[in-house]
C-alpha angles and dihedrals in degrees: 000000000000091000090052091052092048089049090055095052093123090057092047092047094048094047091045091053091048091052092048092052092047093048091047089059096233119178139222093291091063091046090051091049091050089052093047093050091045094057091042092057090054090049090049091057093047095046094049095036087226114116095201089060088077089074089049089048090055092058095036091050090054090051091049090054091051093045091049092052091047090051090052094250126125112262091239092058091058092047090046092052092050090048091054090050091049094049092047091047091049092050093047091044092053098236116170109286099218097064093039091050093046092050092045091052090047090050092050093048100042093033090052090052091048093053092044089052091061095044100051131070108304097244092049091044092053092052092044093049092046093050093045093048093048089047090052085065087072088056088051093050092050091052092044093051094045092041089220138140097355132041114271088239091062094046089049091049091049095050091055091045101042103042100045092040094048094045092043092056091045088055092047091048091049091053093044091241092125122038100187 
């Protein structure tokens, strides 16, 4: 039993993080940041053609958010700048175009939803961020099943972070417990 639990550490870590964020009472901004960092870590792996770099991208994306805020820039501007650098580096480095293109499109779509969520009316933004984050769980499942782009451990972690966190905030928004 202990070996099964150790084997599922990404699930436990993802679910634990989701619960912590929900208990802390974070708002749509945090949901949007989680979504932005999530898509950036996938892009990092595709642009470097090194799956393990997705875990590095998770930590680095969080640092970029913090550095952007300290510099007086919106978090999404810092993540956007890093994304442009990653795409350019991937193109110059000759990484396979299909994964880089798919991750770039995903970043633009999910990232666009994340930014929109912080710019619209708080209640609408909370619902939009919750739906987008929960939907990103589908992206995670696809990558986990195909065992492509990112390590399966990262995709597993993200599913158990994104889906419960997104649905949890949708439930809180529906009950009026969180305003955004």
